[in-house]
MMTF fields as JSON, N, C-alpha, C and O atoms, coordinates in Angstrom:
{
  "mmtfVersion": "1.0.0",
  "mmtfProducer": "UNKNOWN",
  "numBonds": 335,
  "numAtoms": 336,
  "numGroups": 84,
  "numChains": 1,
  "numModels": 1,
  "chainsPerModel": [1],
  "groupsPerChain": [84],
  "chainIdList": ["A"],
  "bondAtomList": [4, 2, 8, 6, 12, 10, 16, 14, 20, 18, 24, 22, 28, 26, 32, 30, 36, 34, 40, 38, 44, 42, 48, 46, 52, 50, 56, 54, 60, 58, 64, 62, 68, 66, 72, 70, 76, 74, 80, 78, 84, 82, 88, 86, 92, 90, 96, 94, 100, 98, 104, 102, 108, 106, 112, 110, 116, 114, 120, 118, 124, 122, 128, 126, 132, 130, 136, 134, 140, 138, 144, 142, 148, 146, 152, 150, 156, 154, 160, 158, 164, 162, 168, 166, 172, 170, 176, 174, 180, 178, 184, 182, 188, 186, 192, 190, 196, 194, 200, 198, 204, 202, 208, 206, 212, 210, 216, 214, 220, 218, 224, 222, 228, 226, 232, 230, 236, 234, 240, 238, 244, 242, 248, 246, 252, 250, 256, 254, 260, 258, 264, 262, 268, 266, 272, 270, 276, 274, 280, 278, 284, 282, 288, 286, 292, 290, 296, 294, 300, 298, 304, 302, 308, 306, 312, 310, 316, 314, 320, 318, 324, 322, 328, 326, 332, 330],
  "bondOrderList": [1, 1, 1, 1, 1, 1, 1, 1, 1, 1, 1, 1, 1, 1, 1, 1, 1, 1, 1, 1, 1, 1, 1, 1, 1, 1, 1, 1, 1, 1, 1, 1, 1, 1, 1, 1, 1, 1, 1, 1, 1, 1, 1, 1, 1, 1, 1, 1, 1, 1, 1, 1, 1, 1, 1, 1, 1, 1, 1, 1, 1, 1, 1, 1, 1, 1, 1, 1, 1, 1, 1, 1, 1, 1, 1, 1, 1, 1, 1, 1, 1, 1, 1],
  "groupList": [{"groupName": "MET", "atomNameList": ["N", "CA", "C", "O"], "elementList": ["N", "C", "C", "O"], "formalChargeList": [0, 0, 0, 0], "bondAtomList": [1, 0, 2, 1, 3, 2], "bondOrderList": [1, 1, 2], "singleLetterCode": "M", "chemCompType": "L-PEPTIDE LINKING"}, {"groupName": "LEU", "atomNameList": ["N", "CA", "C", "O"], "elementList": ["N", "C", "C", "O"], "formalChargeList": [0, 0, 0, 0], "bondAtomList": [1, 0, 2, 1, 3, 2], "bondOrderList": [1, 1, 2], "singleLetterCode": "L", "chemCompType": "L-PEPTIDE LINKING"}, {"groupName": "VAL", "atomNameList": ["N", "CA", "C", "O"], "elementList": ["N", "C", "C", "O"], "formalChargeList": [0, 0, 0, 0], "bondAtomList": [1, 0, 2, 1, 3, 2], "bondOrderList": [1, 1, 2], "singleLetterCode": "V", "chemCompType": "L-PEPTIDE LINKING"}, {"groupName": "LYS", "atomNameList": ["N", "CA", "C", "O"], "elementList": ["N", "C", "C", "O"], "formalChargeList": [0, 0, 0, 0], "bondAtomList": [1, 0, 2, 1, 3, 2], "bondOrderList": [1, 1, 2], "singleLetterCode": "K", "chemCompType": "L-PEPTIDE LINKING"}, {"groupName": "ILE", "atomNameList": ["N", "CA", "C", "O"], "elementList": ["N", "C", "C", "O"], "formalChargeList": [0, 0, 0, 0], "bondAtomList": [1, 0, 2, 1, 3, 2], "bondOrderList": [1, 1, 2], "singleLetterCode": "I", "chemCompType": "L-PEPTIDE LINKING"}, {"groupName": "TYR", "atomNameList": ["N", "CA", "C", "O"], "elementList": ["N", "C", "C", "O"], "formalChargeList": [0, 0, 0, 0], "bondAtomList": [1, 0, 2, 1, 3, 2], "bondOrderList": [1, 1, 2], "singleLetterCode": "Y", "chemCompType": "L-PEPTIDE LINKING"}, {"groupName": "SER", "atomNameList": ["N", "CA", "C", "O"], "elementList": ["N", "C", "C", "O"], "formalChargeList": [0, 0, 0, 0], "bondAtomList": [1, 0, 2, 1, 3, 2], "bondOrderList": [1, 1, 2], "singleLetterCode": "S", "chemCompType": "L-PEPTIDE LINKING"}, {"groupName": "GLU", "atomNameList": ["N", "CA", "C", "O"], "elementList": ["N", "C", "C", "O"], "formalChargeList": [0, 0, 0, 0], "bondAtomList": [1, 0, 2, 1, 3, 2], "bondOrderList": [1, 1, 2], "singleLetterCode": "E", "chemCompType": "L-PEPTIDE LINKING"}, {"groupName": "ASN", "atomNameList": ["N", "CA", "C", "O"], "elementList": ["N", "C", "C", "O"], "formalChargeList": [0, 0, 0, 0], "bondAtomList": [1, 0, 2, 1, 3, 2], "bondOrderList": [1, 1, 2], "singleLetterCode": "N", "chemCompType": "L-PEPTIDE LINKING"}, {"groupName": "PRO", "atomNameList": ["N", "CA", "C", "O"], "elementList": ["N", "C", "C", "O"], "formalChargeList": [0, 0, 0, 0], "bondAtomList": [1, 0, 2, 1, 3, 2], "bondOrderList": [1, 1, 2], "singleLetterCode": "P", "chemCompType": "L-PEPTIDE LINKING"}, {"groupName": "THR", "atomNameList": ["N", "CA", "C", "O"], "elementList": ["N", "C", "C", "O"], "formalChargeList": [0, 0, 0, 0], "bondAtomList": [1, 0, 2, 1, 3, 2], "bondOrderList": [1, 1, 2], "singleLetterCode": "T", "chemCompType": "L-PEPTIDE LINKING"}, {"groupName": "ASP", "atomNameList": ["N", "CA", "C", "O"], "elementList": ["N", "C", "C", "O"], "formalChargeList": [0, 0, 0, 0], "bondAtomList": [1, 0, 2, 1, 3, 2], "bondOrderList": [1, 1, 2], "singleLetterCode": "D", "chemCompType": "L-PEPTIDE LINKING"}, {"groupName": "GLY", "atomNameList": ["N", "CA", "C", "O"], "elementList": ["N", "C", "C", "O"], "formalChargeList": [0, 0, 0, 0], "bondAtomList": [1, 0, 2, 1, 3, 2], "bondOrderList": [1, 1, 2], "singleLetterCode": "G", "chemCompType": "PEPTIDE LINKING"}, {"groupName": "CYS", "atomNameList": ["N", "CA", "C", "O"], "elementList": ["N", "C", "C", "O"], "formalChargeList": [0, 0, 0, 0], "bondAtomList": [1, 0, 2, 1, 3, 2], "bondOrderList": [1, 1, 2], "singleLetterCode": "C", "chemCompType": "L-PEPTIDE LINKING"}, {"groupName": "HIS", "atomNameList": ["N", "CA", "C", "O"], "elementList": ["N", "C", "C", "O"], "formalChargeList": [0, 0, 0, 0], "bondAtomList": [1, 0, 2, 1, 3, 2], "bondOrderList": [1, 1, 2], "singleLetterCode": "H", "chemCompType": "L-PEPTIDE LINKING"}, {"groupName": "ARG", "atomNameList": ["N", "CA", "C", "O"], "elementList": ["N", "C", "C", "O"], "formalChargeList": [0, 0, 0, 0], "bondAtomList": [1, 0, 2, 1, 3, 2], "bondOrderList": [1, 1, 2], "singleLetterCode": "R", "chemCompType": "L-PEPTIDE LINKING"}, {"groupName": "ALA", "atomNameList": ["N", "CA", "C", "O"], "elementList": ["N", "C", "C", "O"], "formalChargeList": [0, 0, 0, 0], "bondAtomList": [1, 0, 2, 1, 3, 2], "bondOrderList": [1, 1, 2], "singleLetterCode": "A", "chemCompType": "L-PEPTIDE LINKING"}, {"groupName": "PHE", "atomNameList": ["N", "CA", "C", "O"], "elementList": ["N", "C", "C", "O"], "formalChargeList": [0, 0, 0, 0], "bondAtomList": [1, 0, 2, 1, 3, 2], "bondOrderList": [1, 1, 2], "singleLetterCode": "F", "chemCompType": "L-PEPTIDE LINKING"}, {"groupName": "GLN", "atomNameList": ["N", "CA", "C", "O"], "elementList": ["N", "C", "C", "O"], "formalChargeList": [0, 0, 0, 0], "bondAtomList": [1, 0, 2, 1, 3, 2], "bondOrderList": [1, 1, 2], "singleLetterCode": "Q", "chemCompType": "L-PEPTIDE LINKING"}],
  "groupTypeList": [0, 1, 2, 3, 4, 5, 6, 7, 8, 9, 6, 7, 3, 1, 1, 7, 3, 2, 2, 3, 10, 1, 11, 11, 12, 12, 1, 4, 4, 5, 9, 10, 11, 10, 2, 5, 12, 1, 12, 13, 11, 1, 3, 8, 14, 15, 16, 2, 7, 3, 2, 16, 15, 4, 3, 12, 2, 8, 9, 6, 3, 6, 11, 17, 6, 2, 4, 17, 14, 11, 1, 6, 14, 1, 6, 12, 1, 1, 18, 1, 1, 1, 16, 4],
  "groupIdList": [1, 2, 3, 4, 5, 6, 7, 8, 9, 10, 11, 12, 13, 14, 15, 16, 17, 18, 19, 20, 21, 22, 23, 24, 25, 26, 27, 28, 29, 30, 31, 32, 33, 34, 35, 36, 37, 38, 39, 40, 41, 42, 43, 44, 45, 46, 47, 48, 49, 50, 51, 52, 53, 54, 55, 56, 57, 58, 59, 60, 61, 62, 63, 64, 65, 66, 67, 68, 69, 70, 71, 72, 73, 74, 75, 76, 77, 78, 79, 80, 81, 82, 83, 84],
  "secStructList": [7, 7, 7, 7, 7, 7, 6, 6, 1, 7, 7, 2, 2, 2, 2, 2, 2, 2, 2, 2, 2, 2, 2, 6, 6, 7, 7, 3, 3, 3, 3, 7, 1, 1, 1, 3, 3, 3, 3, 7, 7, 6, 6, 7, 2, 2, 2, 2, 2, 2, 2, 2, 2, 2, 2, 6, 7, 7, 6, 6, 1, 7, 7, 7, 7, 7, 7, 7, 1, 1, 2, 2, 2, 2, 2, 2, 2, 2, 2, 2, 2, 2, 2, 7],
  "xCoordList": [-35.227, -34.085, -33.688, -33.594, -33.463, -33.025, -31.54, -31.097, -30.78, -29.344, -29.032, -29.352, -28.416, -28.01, -26.5, -25.753, -26.067, -24.64, -24.314, -24.932, -23.351, -22.977, -21.728, -20.729, -21.788, -20.682, -19.39, -18.301, -19.5, -18.304, -17.507, -16.28, -18.212, -17.545, -18.337, -18.953, -18.327, -19.142, -18.607, -17.401, -19.523, -19.172, -18.985, -19.895, -17.802, -17.53, -18.484, -18.918, -18.807, -19.718, -21.113, -21.736, -21.598, -22.913, -22.888, -23.847, -21.8, -21.672, -21.704, -22.316, -21.045, -21.053, -22.468, -22.839, -23.269, -24.664, -25.47, -26.266, -25.257, -25.973, -25.571, -26.428, -24.284, -23.807, -24.38, -24.791, -24.415, -24.983, -26.466, -26.951, -27.177, -28.595, -28.775, -29.639, -27.967, -28.05, -27.657, -28.318, -26.582, -26.134, -27.194, -27.301, -27.978, -29.026, -30.344, -31.346, -30.346, -31.56, -32.473, -33.612, -31.981, -32.789, -32.794, -32.043, -33.646, -33.779, -33.278, -33.278, -32.853, -32.448, -33.161, -33.552, -33.316, -33.838, -32.714, -32.117, -32.431, -31.3, -31.685, -32.494, -31.095, -31.417, -30.659, -29.527, -31.298, -30.633, -30.723, -31.149, -30.336, -30.409, -31.831, -32.069, -32.79, -34.174, -35.186, -36.063, -35.084, -36.038, -35.274, -34.043, -36.001, -35.37, -35.447, -36.412, -34.421, -34.386, -34.589, -34.314, -35.068, -35.244, -34.225, -34.222, -33.355, -32.265, -32.171, -32.677, -31.502, -31.247, -30.018, -29.451, -29.614, -28.511, -29.042, -29.925, -28.521, -28.985, -28.851, -29.612, -27.901, -27.678, -28.648, -28.681, -29.436, -30.375, -31.777, -32.44, -32.212, -33.5, -34.676, -35.609, -34.645, -35.749, -35.823, -36.909, -34.662, -34.643, -35.177, -35.926, -34.795, -35.307, -36.82, -37.536, -37.306, -38.754, -39.452, -40.568, -38.811, -39.39, -39.541, -40.584, -38.49, -38.553, -39.678, -40.45, -39.773, -40.823, -42.206, -43.114, -42.367, -43.662, -44.044, -45.186, -43.09, -43.359, -43.732, -44.627, -43.036, -43.312, -44.544, -45.04, -45.042, -46.222, -45.946, -46.785, -44.759, -44.383, -43.954, -43.648, -43.94, -43.473, -41.952, -41.45, -41.201, -39.737, -39.121, -38.058, -39.758, -39.176, -39.487, -38.908, -40.397, -40.775, -40.49, -40.954, -39.735, -39.487, -38.023, -37.136, -37.8, -36.438, -36.104, -36.862, -34.979, -34.513, -33.209, -32.411, -33.0, -31.719, -30.714, -31.066, -29.468, -28.408, -27.299, -26.898, -26.81, -25.734, -24.48, -24.522, -23.364, -22.093, -21.075, -21.106, -20.182, -19.095, -18.156, -17.746, -17.826, -16.971, -17.189, -17.993, -16.485, -16.694, -16.305, -16.823, -15.403, -15.033, -16.217, -16.357, -17.062, -18.263, -19.239, -19.872, -19.358, -20.207, -19.682, -20.459, -18.383, -17.769, -18.086, -18.387, -18.018, -18.334, -19.767, -20.027, -20.706, -22.109, -22.316, -23.048, -21.686, -21.828, -21.311, -21.899, -20.229, -19.701, -20.707, -20.889, -21.366, -22.392, -23.561, -24.046, -24.01, -25.152, -24.832, -25.68, -23.637, -23.251, -23.106, -23.22, -22.854, -22.71, -24.062, -24.124, -25.142, -26.484, -26.985, -28.093],
  "yCoordList": [94.839, 94.835, 96.283, 97.088, 96.609, 97.944, 97.891, 97.087, 98.743, 98.832, 100.282, 101.18, 100.512, 101.871, 101.968, 101.201, 102.919, 103.135, 104.532, 105.517, 104.598, 105.867, 106.41, 105.704, 107.656, 108.24, 108.333, 108.309, 108.437, 108.543, 107.243, 107.261, 106.117, 104.818, 103.795, 102.896, 103.919, 103.006, 101.579, 101.344, 100.65, 99.231, 98.765, 98.875, 98.245, 97.765, 96.635, 96.542, 95.785, 94.662, 95.171, 94.639, 96.193, 96.755, 97.482, 97.405, 98.181, 98.844, 97.822, 98.061, 96.684, 95.619, 95.091, 94.778, 94.987, 94.546, 95.525, 95.119, 96.806, 97.826, 97.754, 97.811, 97.631, 97.533, 96.295, 96.357, 95.172, 93.942, 94.127, 93.676, 94.783, 95.064, 95.866, 95.55, 96.892, 97.705, 96.894, 96.974, 96.114, 95.276, 94.265, 93.906, 93.804, 92.808, 93.436, 92.737, 94.751, 95.416, 95.892, 96.284, 95.861, 96.309, 97.821, 98.529, 98.288, 99.718, 100.025, 99.16, 101.253, 101.703, 103.017, 103.762, 103.276, 104.556, 105.182, 104.531, 106.448, 107.092, 108.524, 109.162, 109.018, 110.381, 111.417, 111.187, 112.549, 113.712, 114.83, 114.593, 116.021, 117.117, 117.609, 118.359, 117.201, 117.663, 116.531, 116.598, 115.508, 114.393, 113.089, 113.079, 112.007, 110.734, 110.538, 110.951, 109.903, 109.605, 108.126, 107.297, 107.804, 106.421, 106.19, 106.905, 105.199, 105.022, 103.637, 102.661, 103.574, 102.309, 102.481, 103.57, 101.406, 101.448, 102.004, 101.406, 103.122, 103.795, 102.913, 103.07, 101.993, 101.133, 99.952, 99.217, 99.766, 98.652, 99.174, 99.801, 98.905, 99.442, 98.963, 99.728, 97.713, 97.209, 97.969, 98.284, 98.255, 98.991, 100.41, 100.912, 101.057, 102.404, 102.349, 103.239, 101.309, 101.153, 100.942, 101.425, 100.222, 100.036, 101.385, 101.678, 102.201, 103.526, 104.343, 104.985, 104.321, 105.081, 104.59, 105.392, 103.274, 102.704, 103.164, 103.555, 103.117, 103.544, 105.025, 105.429, 105.829, 107.268, 107.6, 108.726, 106.623, 106.853, 107.722, 108.53, 107.554, 108.357, 107.445, 106.269, 108.008, 107.295, 107.434, 108.555, 106.325, 106.436, 107.112, 107.723, 107.016, 107.634, 109.125, 109.826, 109.611, 111.025, 111.762, 112.884, 111.136, 111.732, 112.106, 111.489, 113.114, 113.505, 112.884, 113.013, 112.22, 111.622, 112.293, 112.681, 112.426, 112.923, 111.786, 110.623, 112.131, 111.136, 111.546, 112.709, 110.58, 110.838, 110.127, 108.949, 110.854, 110.304, 110.327, 111.197, 109.363, 109.316, 110.5, 111.153, 110.763, 111.895, 112.273, 111.649, 113.279, 113.769, 112.758, 112.818, 111.829, 110.832, 109.928, 109.486, 109.65, 108.855, 109.631, 109.056, 110.912, 111.754, 111.762, 111.682, 111.857, 111.846, 110.548, 110.566, 109.419, 108.127, 108.06, 107.536, 108.586, 108.583, 109.485, 109.129, 110.628, 111.535, 110.895, 111.082, 110.152, 109.461, 108.444, 108.306, 107.725, 106.757, 107.468, 107.019, 108.566, 109.292, 109.894, 109.895, 110.395, 110.989, 109.941, 110.257, 108.696, 107.612, 107.14, 106.451, 107.5, 107.036, 107.798, 107.547],
  "zCoordList": [138.599, 139.471, 139.75, 138.823, 140.978, 141.376, 141.689, 142.509, 141.038, 141.269, 141.598, 140.82, 142.731, 143.101, 142.963, 143.571, 142.155, 141.947, 142.456, 142.052, 143.334, 143.947, 143.265, 143.13, 142.84, 142.076, 142.885, 142.312, 144.203, 145.038, 145.059, 145.147, 144.977, 145.07, 144.252, 144.825, 142.918, 142.101, 142.13, 142.058, 142.236, 142.227, 140.788, 139.967, 140.492, 139.137, 138.761, 137.612, 139.719, 139.463, 139.076, 138.157, 139.774, 139.447, 138.105, 137.338, 137.822, 136.522, 135.391, 134.35, 135.595, 134.585, 134.366, 133.235, 135.442, 135.308, 134.459, 133.614, 134.691, 133.925, 132.454, 131.572, 132.19, 130.805, 130.137, 128.979, 130.844, 130.275, 129.973, 128.935, 130.866, 130.632, 129.349, 128.531, 129.174, 127.957, 126.726, 125.691, 126.836, 125.713, 125.304, 124.131, 126.281, 126.019, 125.564, 125.419, 125.339, 124.873, 125.982, 125.729, 127.209, 128.336, 128.474, 127.804, 129.345, 129.613, 131.011, 131.886, 131.213, 132.541, 132.854, 131.956, 134.131, 134.611, 135.419, 136.276, 135.142, 135.802, 136.187, 135.514, 137.276, 137.705, 136.881, 136.456, 136.668, 136.079, 137.111, 138.241, 136.744, 137.708, 137.945, 138.892, 137.097, 137.268, 137.411, 138.274, 136.595, 136.61, 136.401, 136.366, 136.265, 135.919, 134.413, 133.769, 133.862, 132.437, 132.193, 133.061, 131.02, 130.591, 129.492, 128.489, 129.667, 128.728, 128.14, 128.696, 126.984, 126.304, 125.425, 125.341, 124.773, 123.819, 122.507, 121.892, 122.08, 120.871, 119.632, 118.677, 119.639, 118.471, 118.424, 117.436, 119.481, 119.545, 119.199, 120.026, 117.97, 117.495, 118.339, 118.584, 118.784, 119.625, 120.946, 121.433, 121.514, 122.78, 122.585, 123.423, 121.485, 121.194, 121.011, 121.471, 120.344, 120.169, 121.506, 121.699, 122.441, 123.783, 124.481, 125.067, 124.412, 125.044, 124.421, 125.133, 123.1, 122.409, 122.811, 123.028, 122.911, 123.297, 124.704, 124.943, 125.63, 127.007, 127.046, 127.788, 126.237, 126.203, 125.369, 125.415, 124.605, 123.781, 122.571, 122.171, 121.986, 120.818, 119.669, 119.869, 118.475, 117.291, 117.23, 117.145, 117.27, 117.323, 116.104, 116.215, 114.958, 113.761, 113.66, 112.83, 114.5, 114.441, 115.747, 115.947, 116.622, 117.933, 118.086, 117.496, 118.877, 119.229, 120.578, 121.539, 120.637, 121.879, 122.285, 121.432, 123.571, 124.071, 124.024, 124.217, 123.767, 123.685, 124.645, 124.686, 125.414, 126.369, 125.877, 125.524, 125.857, 125.403, 126.53, 127.399, 126.498, 127.475, 127.276, 128.235, 126.021, 125.692, 124.226, 123.533, 123.765, 122.405, 121.334, 120.219, 121.651, 120.64, 120.314, 119.173, 121.284, 121.016, 120.136, 119.251, 120.374, 119.531, 118.098, 117.146, 117.951, 116.627, 115.891, 114.697, 116.602, 115.988, 115.499, 114.417, 116.285, 115.872, 114.66, 113.736, 114.662, 113.519, 112.232, 111.168, 112.323, 111.142, 110.628, 109.419, 111.548, 111.144, 110.468, 109.43, 111.05, 110.498, 109.131, 108.239, 108.967, 107.69, 106.594, 105.409, 106.986, 106.007, 105.486, 104.468, 106.17, 105.776, 104.576, 104.103]
}
């Protein structure tokens, strides 16, 4: 499914579809300033494994970029990692 979301006037309905896709373990492709990125829900291990498989890398030995909404989300992840 192709969904185009425009930053000037994003459709709430389309954003909800993208969030549901991520919540369900799906993957998304999104533009960056240089290339396209492949994304998933970081908390979904199967989705992370899908990304690793597509990229041809070992998920436990690879570095992945992480995108956060704001610094509070980063803080939450750091708390989880420090608890491990």
